[in-house]
C-alpha positions in Angstrom: 9.7 29.4 166.3 10.6 33.1 165.3 13.1 34.7 166.7 11.6 38.8 168.4 13.1 41.3 166.5 16.3 42.7 168.1 15.5 46.7 169.3 18.8 48.8 171.4 18.8 50.2 174.3 19.5 54.0 173.8 20.7 54.1 170.3 20.4 57.4 169.6 22.2 58.3 173.1 25.0 55.9 171.9 25.4 57.9 168.4 25.4 60.4 169.6 27.8 59.5 172.6 30.1 57.6 170.1 29.9 61.2 167.5 30.6 58.7 164.7 32.9 61.2 162.1 33.4 60.3 158.7 36.4 58.2 158.2 36.1 56.0 161.6 35.9 52.9 161.9 33.3 51.6 165.1 32.4 48.3 165.4 28.8 47.2 167.0 30.5 44.5 169.4 26.6 43.9 170.9 25.4 40.9 170.5 22.3 42.1 168.9 20.8 42.0 165.3 23.1 44.9 164.5 20.8 47.7 166.2 23.6 50.2 167.1 25.6 50.0 163.6 22.7 50.7 161.7 22.0 53.8 163.4 25.4 55.5 163.7 24.5 54.6 159.8 21.1 56.5 159.8 23.2 59.8 162.0 26.2 59.7 159.5 24.2 59.9 156.5 21.9 62.8 158.0 24.8 64.3 158.7 26.7 64.1 155.2 23.1 65.5 153.7 23.0 68.4 156.0 26.5 69.4 154.8 26.4 68.3 151.1 23.4 70.9 151.5 25.9 73.5 152.7 28.2 72.6 150.4 25.7 73.2 147.3 24.6 76.1 148.5 27.7 77.6 148.9 28.3 76.9 145.4 24.8 78.0 144.0 25.6 81.3 145.8 28.9 81.6 143.5 27.9 79.9 140.6 24.3 82.6 140.4 26.4 85.2 141.8 28.8 84.8 138.5 25.2 84.3 136.0 23.8 87.4 136.8 27.4 89.0 136.5 27.3 87.9 132.8 23.9 86.4 132.3 26.3 84.8 128.5 29.3 83.3 130.2 28.3 80.1 128.5 31.7 79.3 127.4 32.3 79.1 130.6 30.2 76.8 131.4 29.0 78.9 134.9 25.2 77.5 133.2 26.1 74.2 132.5 27.7 73.6 136.1 24.5 75.8 137.8 22.8 73.4 136.5 24.4 70.5 137.4 24.4 72.0 141.3 20.5 72.3 141.1 20.2 68.5 139.4 22.3 67.1 142.4 20.6 69.6 144.7 17.2 67.2 144.3 16.5 70.8 142.9 15.5 70.1 139.7 13.0 72.8 138.0 15.9 74.9 138.9 18.2 72.5 137.1 16.1 72.5 133.9 15.8 76.6 133.9 19.7 76.5 134.0 20.4 73.8 131.4 18.1 75.0 129.1 19.8 78.3 129.2 23.3 76.8 128.6 21.9 74.1 125.7 20.4 77.2 124.4 24.0 78.7 123.6 25.8 75.5 123.1 23.3 72.7 121.7 26.3 70.4 121.2 27.9 70.2 124.4 27.6 66.5 125.4 28.0 67.2 129.3 25.7 69.6 128.9 22.7 67.6 126.9 23.3 64.3 129.0 22.4 66.4 132.4 19.3 67.9 130.8 18.4 64.8 129.8 19.1 63.9 133.5 16.8 66.2 134.4 14.2 66.1 132.3 14.0 62.2 133.8 13.7 63.6 137.1 10.9 65.8 135.9 9.3 62.7 134.2 9.4 64.8 130.6 10.3 61.4 129.0 10.2 63.1 125.4 11.8 65.7 126.3 15.1 63.4 128.2 15.0 61.1 124.5 15.2 64.1 122.6 18.3 65.5 124.9 20.1 62.4 124.9 19.9 61.4 121.3 21.0 64.6 120.6 24.0 64.1 123.2 24.8 60.8 121.0 24.8 62.8 118.0 26.5 65.7 119.2 30.1 62.9 120.3 29.5 61.3 116.9 30.0 63.9 115.0 32.8 65.3 116.6 36.8 65.6 115.7 38.3 61.6 116.7 40.6 63.6 119.0 37.7 65.2 120.8 35.3 62.4 120.3 37.9 60.6 122.5 37.4 62.7 125.4 33.6 63.6 126.1 33.2 59.6 124.7 31.9 59.0 128.4 28.4 61.4 128.1 27.6 59.3 124.8 28.3 55.9 126.6 26.2 57.1 129.7 23.8 58.8 127.2 22.9 55.9 125.6 22.5 53.7 128.4 19.8 56.2 129.5 18.7 56.6 126.1 17.3 53.0 126.6 15.8 53.4 130.5 13.5 56.1 128.8 12.4 54.0 125.5 11.3 51.0 128.0 8.9 53.8 130.3 7.8 55.7 127.2 7.3 52.3 125.5 5.4 51.2 128.8 3.7 54.1 129.0 2.0 53.3 125.3 1.5 50.3 126.1 -0.6 51.5 129.7 -2.3 54.3 127.1 -3.8 51.7 124.8 
């Protein structure tokens, strides 16, 4: 005999009444299957997404304004930071444009190359992603030792992503044959 699925009564109303806030601990002490806890988690993540979207929008205005005021301010990483903010907001086409501008001006910056690769993966441009990750690794390897230690993180991340991209490219090529 299979137990019937538990559906919490008035879950939305209970979550609203509790007003779940970040940092608070709530315990679902009912004898169900954690339905209120699941509803609280969903409500919490919805609020977090809304909050993050607002923060990213504010950052985007500041960074875009800086980029417009001084179009050649790549030495201040504005284009890279704008690209990363777009990437984190899932605005991949804008991220690609900003990171493309940055990498064009700073072709040996491992962090910019890594984020350009991640954006290319999101846009399913796997050849472009592979090129960016390989360039990222090369950029780190050709740096002076003291600088290489500072940016080794980007080489590790690019190596991991490169394995994934190569597997996707290989699978894609096999499916074409």
